[in-house]
Jmol script that loads the backbone (N, CA, C; Angstrom):
load data "model"
ATOM      1  N   MET A   1      -2.812-100.391 -88.772  1.00  0.00           N
ATOM      2  CA  MET A   1      -1.828-101.355 -88.310  1.00  0.00           C
ATOM      3  C   MET A   1      -0.554-101.212 -89.137  1.00  0.00           C
ATOM      4  N   THR A   2       0.567-101.158 -88.478  1.00  0.00           N
ATOM      5  CA  THR A   2       1.854-101.102 -89.152  1.00  0.00           C
ATOM      6  C   THR A   2       2.410-102.511 -89.256  1.00  0.00           C
ATOM      7  N   ILE A   3       2.843-102.865 -90.453  1.00  0.00           N
ATOM      8  CA  ILE A   3       3.399-104.196 -90.673  1.00  0.00           C
ATOM      9  C   ILE A   3       4.895-104.164 -90.387  1.00  0.00           C
ATOM     10  N   LYS A   4       5.356-105.128 -89.624  1.00  0.00           N
ATOM     11  CA  LYS A   4       6.788-105.314 -89.427  1.00  0.00           C
ATOM     12  C   LYS A   4       7.216-106.312 -90.501  1.00  0.00           C
ATOM     13  N   TRP A   5       7.883-105.828 -91.544  1.00  0.00           N
ATOM     14  CA  TRP A   5       8.178-106.626 -92.729  1.00  0.00           C
ATOM     15  C   TRP A   5       9.216-107.699 -92.498  1.00  0.00           C
ATOM     16  N   VAL A   6      10.122-107.497 -91.561  1.00  0.00           N
ATOM     17  CA  VAL A   6      11.102-108.533 -91.220  1.00  0.00           C
ATOM     18  C   VAL A   6      10.840-108.939 -89.780  1.00  0.00           C
ATOM     19  N   LYS A   7      10.628-110.225 -89.594  1.00  0.00           N
ATOM     20  CA  LYS A   7      10.292-110.739 -88.272  1.00  0.00           C
ATOM     21  C   LYS A   7      11.295-111.796 -87.845  1.00  0.00           C
ATOM     22  N   THR A   8      11.422-111.959 -86.554  1.00  0.00           N
ATOM     23  CA  THR A   8      12.180-113.077 -86.005  1.00  0.00           C
ATOM     24  C   THR A   8      11.321-113.728 -84.936  1.00  0.00           C
ATOM     25  N   ASP A   9      11.343-115.026 -84.940  1.00  0.00           N
ATOM     26  CA  ASP A   9      10.580-115.800 -83.963  1.00  0.00           C
ATOM     27  C   ASP A   9      11.342-117.103 -83.765  1.00  0.00           C
ATOM     28  N   PRO A  10      11.746-117.403 -82.548  1.00  0.00           N
ATOM     29  CA  PRO A  10      12.521-118.624 -82.320  1.00  0.00           C
ATOM     30  C   PRO A  10      11.773-119.900 -82.719  1.00  0.00           C
ATOM     31  N   LEU A  11      10.454-119.811 -82.846  1.00  0.00           N
ATOM     32  CA  LEU A  11       9.665-120.987 -83.215  1.00  0.00           C
ATOM     33  C   LEU A  11       9.395-121.087 -84.718  1.00  0.00           C
ATOM     34  N   VAL A  12       9.850-120.090 -85.479  1.00  0.00           N
ATOM     35  CA  VAL A  12       9.630-120.088 -86.929  1.00  0.00           C
ATOM     36  C   VAL A  12      10.985-120.060 -87.622  1.00  0.00           C
ATOM     37  N   LEU A  13      11.213-121.014 -88.504  1.00  0.00           N
ATOM     38  CA  LEU A  13      12.449-121.088 -89.290  1.00  0.00           C
ATOM     39  C   LEU A  13      13.700-121.022 -88.417  1.00  0.00           C
ATOM     40  N   ASN A  14      13.629-121.683 -87.272  1.00  0.00           N
ATOM     41  CA  ASN A  14      14.761-121.748 -86.335  1.00  0.00           C
ATOM     42  C   ASN A  14      15.278-120.378 -85.917  1.00  0.00           C
ATOM     43  N   GLY A  15      14.402-119.393 -85.878  1.00  0.00           N
ATOM     44  CA  GLY A  15      14.783-118.062 -85.433  1.00  0.00           C
ATOM     45  C   GLY A  15      15.442-117.200 -86.494  1.00  0.00           C
ATOM     46  N   GLU A  16      15.593-117.726 -87.705  1.00  0.00           N
ATOM     47  CA  GLU A  16      16.198-116.946 -88.798  1.00  0.00           C
ATOM     48  C   GLU A  16      15.233-115.831 -89.201  1.00  0.00           C
ATOM     49  N   PRO A  17      15.710-114.596 -89.362  1.00  0.00           N
ATOM     50  CA  PRO A  17      14.829-113.495 -89.765  1.00  0.00           C
ATOM     51  C   PRO A  17      14.156-113.805 -91.101  1.00  0.00           C
ATOM     52  N   PHE A  18      12.844-113.560 -91.158  1.00  0.00           N
ATOM     53  CA  PHE A  18      12.093-113.884 -92.364  1.00  0.00           C
ATOM     54  C   PHE A  18      11.189-112.721 -92.749  1.00  0.00           C
ATOM     55  N   CYS A  19      10.692-112.784 -93.965  1.00  0.00           N
ATOM     56  CA  CYS A  19       9.856-111.717 -94.508  1.00  0.00           C
ATOM     57  C   CYS A  19       8.390-111.997 -94.208  1.00  0.00           C
ATOM     58  N   TYR A  20       7.708-110.970 -93.729  1.00  0.00           N
ATOM     59  CA  TYR A  20       6.303-111.045 -93.369  1.00  0.00           C
ATOM     60  C   TYR A  20       5.483-111.650 -94.503  1.00  0.00           C
ATOM     61  N   GLY A  21       4.596-112.564 -94.158  1.00  0.00           N
ATOM     62  CA  GLY A  21       3.679-113.158 -95.126  1.00  0.00           C
ATOM     63  C   GLY A  21       4.300-114.216 -96.014  1.00  0.00           C
ATOM     64  N   SER A  22       5.530-114.611 -95.715  1.00  0.00           N
ATOM     65  CA  SER A  22       6.188-115.614 -96.552  1.00  0.00           C
ATOM     66  C   SER A  22       7.017-116.549 -95.675  1.00  0.00           C
ATOM     67  N   ARG A  23       7.561-117.548 -96.304  1.00  0.00           N
ATOM     68  CA  ARG A  23       8.496-118.432 -95.622  1.00  0.00           C
ATOM     69  C   ARG A  23       9.900-118.192 -96.159  1.00  0.00           C
ATOM     70  N   LEU A  24      10.117-117.020 -96.713  1.00  0.00           N
ATOM     71  CA  LEU A  24      11.431-116.648 -97.223  1.00  0.00           C
ATOM     72  C   LEU A  24      12.219-115.932 -96.137  1.00  0.00           C
ATOM     73  N   THR A  25      13.427-116.392 -95.915  1.00  0.00           N
ATOM     74  CA  THR A  25      14.283-115.713 -94.952  1.00  0.00           C
ATOM     75  C   THR A  25      14.942-114.520 -95.634  1.00  0.00           C
ATOM     76  N   VAL A  26      15.442-113.624 -94.823  1.00  0.00           N
ATOM     77  CA  VAL A  26      16.185-112.480 -95.358  1.00  0.00           C
ATOM     78  C   VAL A  26      17.363-112.999 -96.179  1.00  0.00           C
ATOM     79  N   ARG A  27      18.053-114.003 -95.678  1.00  0.00           N
ATOM     80  CA  ARG A  27      19.189-114.581 -96.407  1.00  0.00           C
ATOM     81  C   ARG A  27      18.752-115.112 -97.774  1.00  0.00           C
ATOM     82  N   GLN A  28      17.621-115.782 -97.858  1.00  0.00           N
ATOM     83  CA  GLN A  28      17.161-116.294 -99.149  1.00  0.00           C
ATOM     84  C   GLN A  28      16.876-115.159-100.131  1.00  0.00           C
ATOM     85  N   VAL A  29      16.277-114.083 -99.650  1.00  0.00           N
ATOM     86  CA  VAL A  29      16.004-112.927-100.509  1.00  0.00           C
ATOM     87  C   VAL A  29      17.320-112.349-101.017  1.00  0.00           C
ATOM     88  N   LEU A  30      18.303-112.230-100.137  1.00  0.00           N
ATOM     89  CA  LEU A  30      19.599-111.682-100.533  1.00  0.00           C
ATOM     90  C   LEU A  30      20.340-112.614-101.488  1.00  0.00           C
ATOM     91  N   GLU A  31      20.202-113.915-101.285  1.00  0.00           N
ATOM     92  CA  GLU A  31      20.846-114.867-102.189  1.00  0.00           C
ATOM     93  C   GLU A  31      20.199-114.828-103.574  1.00  0.00           C
ATOM     94  N   LEU A  32      18.884-114.634-103.622  1.00  0.00           N
ATOM     95  CA  LEU A  32      18.217-114.476-104.913  1.00  0.00           C
ATOM     96  C   LEU A  32      18.728-113.214-105.608  1.00  0.00           C
ATOM     97  N   ARG A  33      18.885-112.160-104.850  1.00  0.00           N
ATOM     98  CA  ARG A  33      19.420-110.915-105.414  1.00  0.00           C
ATOM     99  C   ARG A  33      20.822-111.143-105.962  1.00  0.00           C
ATOM    100  N   ARG A  34      21.658-111.818-105.177  1.00  0.00           N
ATOM    101  CA  ARG A  34      23.025-112.097-105.628  1.00  0.00           C
ATOM    102  C   ARG A  34      23.024-112.936-106.903  1.00  0.00           C
ATOM    103  N   ALA A  35      22.024-113.792-107.057  1.00  0.00           N
ATOM    104  CA  ALA A  35      21.904-114.630-108.257  1.00  0.00           C
ATOM    105  C   ALA A  35      21.378-113.852-109.459  1.00  0.00           C
ATOM    106  N   GLY A  36      21.074-112.561-109.255  1.00  0.00           N
ATOM    107  CA  GLY A  36      20.662-111.734-110.380  1.00  0.00           C
ATOM    108  C   GLY A  36      19.196-111.369-110.429  1.00  0.00           C
ATOM    109  N   TYR A  37      18.421-111.805-109.437  1.00  0.00           N
ATOM    110  CA  TYR A  37      17.003-111.463-109.397  1.00  0.00           C
ATOM    111  C   TYR A  37      16.845-109.959-109.188  1.00  0.00           C
ATOM    112  N   THR A  38      16.046-109.338-110.018  1.00  0.00           N
ATOM    113  CA  THR A  38      15.706-107.926-109.833  1.00  0.00           C
ATOM    114  C   THR A  38      14.497-107.842-108.915  1.00  0.00           C
ATOM    115  N   VAL A  39      14.137-106.640-108.523  1.00  0.00           N
ATOM    116  CA  VAL A  39      12.940-106.447-107.704  1.00  0.00           C
ATOM    117  C   VAL A  39      11.719-106.969-108.453  1.00  0.00           C
ATOM    118  N   THR A  40      11.657-106.698-109.744  1.00  0.00           N
ATOM    119  CA  THR A  40      10.535-107.178-110.570  1.00  0.00           C
ATOM    120  C   THR A  40      10.474-108.699-110.561  1.00  0.00           C
ATOM    121  N   ASP A  41      11.622-109.364-110.694  1.00  0.00           N
ATOM    122  CA  ASP A  41      11.668-110.830-110.651  1.00  0.00           C
ATOM    123  C   ASP A  41      11.172-111.356-109.310  1.00  0.00           C
ATOM    124  N   LEU A  42      11.629-110.734-108.224  1.00  0.00           N
ATOM    125  CA  LEU A  42      11.209-111.172-106.888  1.00  0.00           C
ATOM    126  C   LEU A  42       9.707-111.026-106.705  1.00  0.00           C
ATOM    127  N   LEU A  43       9.164-109.899-107.134  1.00  0.00           N
ATOM    128  CA  LEU A  43       7.726-109.664-106.983  1.00  0.00           C
ATOM    129  C   LEU A  43       6.907-110.598-107.862  1.00  0.00           C
ATOM    130  N   LYS A  44       7.445-110.945-109.005  1.00  0.00           N
ATOM    131  CA  LYS A  44       6.741-111.867-109.901  1.00  0.00           C
ATOM    132  C   LYS A  44       6.669-113.264-109.277  1.00  0.00           C
ATOM    133  N   ASP A  45       7.791-113.713-108.731  1.00  0.00           N
ATOM    134  CA  ASP A  45       7.848-115.054-108.142  1.00  0.00           C
ATOM    135  C   ASP A  45       7.308-115.128-106.717  1.00  0.00           C
ATOM    136  N   TYR A  46       7.372-114.017-105.997  1.00  0.00           N
ATOM    137  CA  TYR A  46       6.932-113.976-104.602  1.00  0.00           C
ATOM    138  C   TYR A  46       6.095-112.718-104.364  1.00  0.00           C
ATOM    139  N   PRO A  47       4.888-112.653-104.907  1.00  0.00           N
ATOM    140  CA  PRO A  47       4.077-111.431-104.812  1.00  0.00           C
ATOM    141  C   PRO A  47       3.707-111.031-103.389  1.00  0.00           C
ATOM    142  N   GLU A  48       3.799-111.935-102.456  1.00  0.00           N
ATOM    143  CA  GLU A  48       3.480-111.600-101.066  1.00  0.00           C
ATOM    144  C   GLU A  48       4.535-110.678-100.440  1.00  0.00           C
ATOM    145  N   LEU A  49       5.683-110.533-101.065  1.00  0.00           N
ATOM    146  CA  LEU A  49       6.748-109.721-100.481  1.00  0.00           C
ATOM    147  C   LEU A  49       6.461-108.231-100.495  1.00  0.00           C
ATOM    148  N   ARG A  50       5.977-107.686-101.563  1.00  0.00           N
ATOM    149  CA  ARG A  50       5.760-106.252-101.773  1.00  0.00           C
ATOM    150  C   ARG A  50       7.116-105.530-101.860  1.00  0.00           C
ATOM    151  N   GLN A  51       7.139-104.403-102.523  1.00  0.00           N
ATOM    152  CA  GLN A  51       8.390-103.657-102.684  1.00  0.00           C
ATOM    153  C   GLN A  51       8.972-103.236-101.346  1.00  0.00           C
ATOM    154  N   VAL A  52       8.128-102.723-100.472  1.00  0.00           N
ATOM    155  CA  VAL A  52       8.629-102.252 -99.181  1.00  0.00           C
ATOM    156  C   VAL A  52       9.175-103.423 -98.357  1.00  0.00           C
ATOM    157  N   GLY A  53       8.605-104.601 -98.481  1.00  0.00           N
ATOM    158  CA  GLY A  53       9.103-105.776 -97.770  1.00  0.00           C
ATOM    159  C   GLY A  53      10.497-106.179 -98.242  1.00  0.00           C
ATOM    160  N   ILE A  54      10.716-106.113 -99.555  1.00  0.00           N
ATOM    161  CA  ILE A  54      12.037-106.415-100.107  1.00  0.00           C
ATOM    162  C   ILE A  54      13.047-105.383 -99.617  1.00  0.00           C
ATOM    163  N   ALA A  55      12.671-104.111 -99.672  1.00  0.00           N
ATOM    164  CA  ALA A  55      13.567-103.046 -99.208  1.00  0.00           C
ATOM    165  C   ALA A  55      13.883-103.206 -97.725  1.00  0.00           C
ATOM    166  N   GLU A  56      12.902-103.596 -96.936  1.00  0.00           N
ATOM    167  CA  GLU A  56      13.131-103.810 -95.497  1.00  0.00           C
ATOM    168  C   GLU A  56      14.105-104.966 -95.278  1.00  0.00           C
ATOM    169  N   ALA A  57      14.003-106.015 -96.093  1.00  0.00           N
ATOM    170  CA  ALA A  57      14.944-107.131 -95.975  1.00  0.00           C
ATOM    171  C   ALA A  57      16.360-106.664 -96.284  1.00  0.00           C
ATOM    172  N   TYR A  58      16.524-105.852 -97.335  1.00  0.00           N
ATOM    173  CA  TYR A  58      17.846-105.325 -97.673  1.00  0.00           C
ATOM    174  C   TYR A  58      18.376-104.432 -96.555  1.00  0.00           C
ATOM    175  N   ALA A  59      17.522-103.561 -96.029  1.00  0.00           N
ATOM    176  CA  ALA A  59      17.937-102.651 -94.960  1.00  0.00           C
ATOM    177  C   ALA A  59      18.261-103.432 -93.682  1.00  0.00           C
ATOM    178  N   TYR A  60      17.511-104.490 -93.411  1.00  0.00           N
ATOM    179  CA  TYR A  60      17.786-105.332 -92.242  1.00  0.00           C
ATOM    180  C   TYR A  60      19.188-105.929 -92.362  1.00  0.00           C
ATOM    181  N   ALA A  61      19.513-106.408 -93.550  1.00  0.00           N
ATOM    182  CA  ALA A  61      20.842-106.982 -93.764  1.00  0.00           C
ATOM    183  C   ALA A  61      21.923-105.934 -93.545  1.00  0.00           C
ATOM    184  N   ALA A  62      21.675-104.718 -94.009  1.00  0.00           N
ATOM    185  CA  ALA A  62      22.656-103.637 -93.824  1.00  0.00           C
ATOM    186  C   ALA A  62      22.871-103.333 -92.351  1.00  0.00           C
ATOM    187  N   ALA A  63      21.821-103.437 -91.570  1.00  0.00           N
ATOM    188  CA  ALA A  63      21.920-103.167 -90.132  1.00  0.00           C
ATOM    189  C   ALA A  63      22.546-104.338 -89.365  1.00  0.00           C
ATOM    190  N   HIS A  64      22.611-105.496 -90.010  1.00  0.00           N
ATOM    191  CA  HIS A  64      23.173-106.699 -89.382  1.00  0.00           C
ATOM    192  C   HIS A  64      24.255-107.294 -90.282  1.00  0.00           C
ATOM    193  N   ARG A  65      25.164-106.452 -90.726  1.00  0.00           N
ATOM    194  CA  ARG A  65      26.199-106.860 -91.695  1.00  0.00           C
ATOM    195  C   ARG A  65      27.047-108.024 -91.209  1.00  0.00           C
ATOM    196  N   ASP A  66      27.264-108.123 -89.905  1.00  0.00           N
ATOM    197  CA  ASP A  66      28.074-109.221 -89.391  1.00  0.00           C
ATOM    198  C   ASP A  66      27.449-110.576 -89.722  1.00  0.00           C
ATOM    199  N   HIS A  67      26.137-110.661 -89.714  1.00  0.00           N
ATOM    200  CA  HIS A  67      25.425-111.911 -90.001  1.00  0.00           C
ATOM    201  C   HIS A  67      25.344-112.197 -91.505  1.00  0.00           C
ATOM    202  N   TYR A  68      25.440-111.150 -92.326  1.00  0.00           N
ATOM    203  CA  TYR A  68      25.278-111.288 -93.779  1.00  0.00           C
ATOM    204  C   TYR A  68      26.524-110.840 -94.536  1.00  0.00           C
ATOM    205  N   ALA A  69      27.680-110.874 -93.900  1.00  0.00           N
ATOM    206  CA  ALA A  69      28.918-110.341 -94.486  1.00  0.00           C
ATOM    207  C   ALA A  69      29.235-110.953 -95.846  1.00  0.00           C
ATOM    208  N   ASP A  70      28.945-112.219 -96.037  1.00  0.00           N
ATOM    209  CA  ASP A  70      29.261-112.879 -97.303  1.00  0.00           C
ATOM    210  C   ASP A  70      28.421-112.365 -98.472  1.00  0.00           C
ATOM    211  N   LEU A  71      27.386-111.600 -98.183  1.00  0.00           N
ATOM    212  CA  LEU A  71      26.508-111.083 -99.233  1.00  0.00           C
ATOM    213  C   LEU A  71      26.804-109.633 -99.585  1.00  0.00           C
ATOM    214  N   PHE A  72      27.839-109.067 -98.960  1.00  0.00           N
ATOM    215  CA  PHE A  72      28.239-107.690 -99.236  1.00  0.00           C
ATOM    216  C   PHE A  72      29.547-107.673-100.019  1.00  0.00           C
ATOM    217  N   ALA A  73      29.651-106.745-100.949  1.00  0.00           N
ATOM    218  CA  ALA A  73      30.878-106.548-101.713  1.00  0.00           C
ATOM    219  C   ALA A  73      31.878-105.757-100.877  1.00  0.00           C
ATOM    220  N   ALA A  74      33.104-105.689-101.342  1.00  0.00           N
ATOM    221  CA  ALA A  74      34.159-104.973-100.617  1.00  0.00           C
ATOM    222  C   ALA A  74      33.831-103.493-100.426  1.00  0.00           C
ATOM    223  N   ASP A  75      33.055-102.910-101.358  1.00  0.00           N
ATOM    224  CA  ASP A  75      32.703-101.486-101.246  1.00  0.00           C
ATOM    225  C   ASP A  75      31.533-101.231-100.294  1.00  0.00           C
ATOM    226  N   GLY A  76      31.004-102.300 -99.673  1.00  0.00           N
ATOM    227  CA  GLY A  76      29.915-102.159 -98.710  1.00  0.00           C
ATOM    228  C   GLY A  76      28.531-102.296 -99.302  1.00  0.00           C
ATOM    229  N   SER A  77      28.443-102.503-100.612  1.00  0.00           N
ATOM    230  CA  SER A  77      27.134-102.664-101.237  1.00  0.00           C
ATOM    231  C   SER A  77      26.754-104.144-101.268  1.00  0.00           C
ATOM    232  N   LEU A  78      25.457-104.393-101.342  1.00  0.00           N
ATOM    233  CA  LEU A  78      24.984-105.762-101.464  1.00  0.00           C
ATOM    234  C   LEU A  78      25.243-106.262-102.877  1.00  0.00           C
ATOM    235  N   HIS A  79      25.625-107.520-102.999  1.00  0.00           N
ATOM    236  CA  HIS A  79      25.800-108.132-104.314  1.00  0.00           C
ATOM    237  C   HIS A  79      24.453-108.179-105.033  1.00  0.00           C
ATOM    238  N   GLY A  80      24.485-108.004-106.327  1.00  0.00           N
ATOM    239  CA  GLY A  80      23.291-108.149-107.151  1.00  0.00           C
ATOM    240  C   GLY A  80      22.532-106.854-107.341  1.00  0.00           C
ATOM    241  N   PRO A  81      21.516-106.923-108.185  1.00  0.00           N
ATOM    242  CA  PRO A  81      20.744-105.713-108.494  1.00  0.00           C
ATOM    243  C   PRO A  81      19.852-105.297-107.337  1.00  0.00           C
ATOM    244  N   GLY A  82      19.789-104.015-107.111  1.00  0.00           N
ATOM    245  CA  GLY A  82      18.894-103.456-106.102  1.00  0.00           C
ATOM    246  C   GLY A  82      17.736-102.775-106.789  1.00  0.00           C
ATOM    247  N   PHE A  83      17.118-101.870-106.103  1.00  0.00           N
ATOM    248  CA  PHE A  83      16.040-101.076-106.675  1.00  0.00           C
ATOM    249  C   PHE A  83      16.634-100.056-107.635  1.00  0.00           C
ATOM    250  N   THR A  84      15.948 -99.821-108.745  1.00  0.00           N
ATOM    251  CA  THR A  84      16.342 -98.708-109.597  1.00  0.00           C
ATOM    252  C   THR A  84      15.861 -97.439-108.903  1.00  0.00           C
ATOM    253  N   GLU A  85      16.337 -96.296-109.353  1.00  0.00           N
ATOM    254  CA  GLU A  85      15.890 -95.050-108.751  1.00  0.00           C
ATOM    255  C   GLU A  85      14.381 -94.871-108.926  1.00  0.00           C
ATOM    256  N   ALA A  86      13.836 -95.313-110.067  1.00  0.00           N
ATOM    257  CA  ALA A  86      12.389 -95.206-110.304  1.00  0.00           C
ATOM    258  C   ALA A  86      11.617 -96.100-109.342  1.00  0.00           C
ATOM    259  N   GLU A  87      12.091 -97.338-109.148  1.00  0.00           N
ATOM    260  CA  GLU A  87      11.422 -98.258-108.217  1.00  0.00           C
ATOM    261  C   GLU A  87      11.504 -97.741-106.784  1.00  0.00           C
ATOM    262  N   ALA A  88      12.626 -97.135-106.439  1.00  0.00           N
ATOM    263  CA  ALA A  88      12.843 -96.665-105.074  1.00  0.00           C
ATOM    264  C   ALA A  88      12.061 -95.397-104.754  1.00  0.00           C
ATOM    265  N   SER A  89      11.559 -94.717-105.769  1.00  0.00           N
ATOM    266  CA  SER A  89      10.865 -93.446-105.529  1.00  0.00           C
ATOM    267  C   SER A  89       9.618 -93.610-104.655  1.00  0.00           C
ATOM    268  N   ALA A  90       9.034 -94.801-104.614  1.00  0.00           N
ATOM    269  CA  ALA A  90       7.836 -95.043-103.809  1.00  0.00           C
ATOM    270  C   ALA A  90       8.156 -95.510-102.387  1.00  0.00           C
ATOM    271  N   LEU A  91       9.435 -95.709-102.080  1.00  0.00           N
ATOM    272  CA  LEU A  91       9.813 -96.223-100.762  1.00  0.00           C
ATOM    273  C   LEU A  91       9.924 -95.102 -99.740  1.00  0.00           C
ATOM    274  N   PRO A  92       9.698 -95.425 -98.462  1.00  0.00           N
ATOM    275  CA  PRO A  92       9.909 -94.440 -97.404  1.00  0.00           C
ATOM    276  C   PRO A  92      11.383 -94.019 -97.367  1.00  0.00           C
ATOM    277  N   PRO A  93      11.659 -92.773 -97.010  1.00  0.00           N
ATOM    278  CA  PRO A  93      13.042 -92.257 -97.020  1.00  0.00           C
ATOM    279  C   PRO A  93      14.039 -93.076 -96.201  1.00  0.00           C
ATOM    280  N   HIS A  94      13.610 -93.657 -95.091  1.00  0.00           N
ATOM    281  CA  HIS A  94      14.560 -94.403 -94.257  1.00  0.00           C
ATOM    282  C   HIS A  94      15.076 -95.674 -94.933  1.00  0.00           C
ATOM    283  N   LEU A  95      14.422 -96.104 -96.022  1.00  0.00           N
ATOM    284  CA  LEU A  95      14.860 -97.304 -96.723  1.00  0.00           C
ATOM    285  C   LEU A  95      15.753 -97.019 -97.925  1.00  0.00           C
ATOM    286  N   LEU A  96      16.004 -95.775 -98.215  1.00  0.00           N
ATOM    287  CA  LEU A  96      16.796 -95.422 -99.396  1.00  0.00           C
ATOM    288  C   LEU A  96      18.288 -95.476 -99.083  1.00  0.00           C
ATOM    289  N   VAL A  97      18.767 -96.659 -98.774  1.00  0.00           N
ATOM    290  CA  VAL A  97      20.163 -96.870 -98.396  1.00  0.00           C
ATOM    291  C   VAL A  97      20.980 -97.066 -99.675  1.00  0.00           C
ATOM    292  N   PRO A  98      21.849 -96.104-100.019  1.00  0.00           N
ATOM    293  CA  PRO A  98      22.637 -96.233-101.249  1.00  0.00           C
ATOM    294  C   PRO A  98      23.526 -97.474-101.229  1.00  0.00           C
ATOM    295  N   GLY A  99      23.550 -98.193-102.348  1.00  0.00           N
ATOM    296  CA  GLY A  99      24.380 -99.382-102.468  1.00  0.00           C
ATOM    297  C   GLY A  99      23.776-100.620-101.856  1.00  0.00           C
ATOM    298  N   VAL A 100      22.773-100.448-101.040  1.00  0.00           N
ATOM    299  CA  VAL A 100      22.127-101.597-100.408  1.00  0.00           C
ATOM    300  C   VAL A 100      20.739-101.769-101.004  1.00  0.00           C
ATOM    301  N   VAL A 101      19.885-100.781-100.804  1.00  0.00           N
ATOM    302  CA  VAL A 101      18.537-100.837-101.377  1.00  0.00           C
ATOM    303  C   VAL A 101      18.585-100.299-102.797  1.00  0.00           C
ATOM    304  N   VAL A 102      19.161 -99.130-102.973  1.00  0.00           N
ATOM    305  CA  VAL A 102      19.226 -98.489-104.284  1.00  0.00           C
ATOM    306  C   VAL A 102      20.603 -98.711-104.896  1.00  0.00           C
ATOM    307  N   LYS A 103      20.624 -99.329-106.066  1.00  0.00           N
ATOM    308  CA  LYS A 103      21.883 -99.535-106.780  1.00  0.00           C
ATOM    309  C   LYS A 103      21.927 -98.556-107.942  1.00  0.00           C
ATOM    310  N   VAL A 104      22.849 -97.656-107.902  1.00  0.00           N
ATOM    311  CA  VAL A 104      23.022 -96.704-108.979  1.00  0.00           C
ATOM    312  C   VAL A 104      23.740 -97.403-110.114  1.00  0.00           C
ATOM    313  N   ALA A 105      23.225 -97.222-111.332  1.00  0.00           N
ATOM    314  CA  ALA A 105      23.822 -97.868-112.493  1.00  0.00           C
ATOM    315  C   ALA A 105      25.247 -97.365-112.678  1.00  0.00           C
ATOM    316  N   ALA A 106      26.122 -98.282-113.019  1.00  0.00           N
ATOM    317  CA  ALA A 106      27.528 -97.922-113.253  1.00  0.00           C
ATOM    318  C   ALA A 106      27.626 -97.079-114.518  1.00  0.00           C
ATOM    319  N   THR A 107      28.468 -96.067-114.472  1.00  0.00           N
ATOM    320  CA  THR A 107      28.670 -95.227-115.646  1.00  0.00           C
ATOM    321  C   THR A 107      29.930 -95.659-116.361  1.00  0.00           C
ATOM    322  N   ALA A 108      29.918 -95.501-117.678  1.00  0.00           N
ATOM    323  CA  ALA A 108      31.069 -95.948-118.482  1.00  0.00           C
ATOM    324  C   ALA A 108      32.127 -94.882-118.550  1.00  0.00           C
TER     325      ALA A 108
END
end "model"
wireframe off; spacefill off
backbone 0.3
color backbone group
């Protein structure tokens, strides 16, 4: 069985896209990220999400930028920390969206 990590249902959370196995909306996950939550922090507080579920939420937002525009920086990346390259190494290739899922550390 393949899990659809981001779901929408008009009868659940007023149709707002949410993460499989949780009552967290994609927007809530992105707002936590903007507040500085790392992937490790999210998994610690919400273990039902799984790494791939978090990445799917980020990728969903990237595909629906008009709905989540306030959570993107001017350069097109999502605000807040994303996956490190080490964390992202276990993700499927279609989720390795630079600046959205994977945040490359700034160089000095």
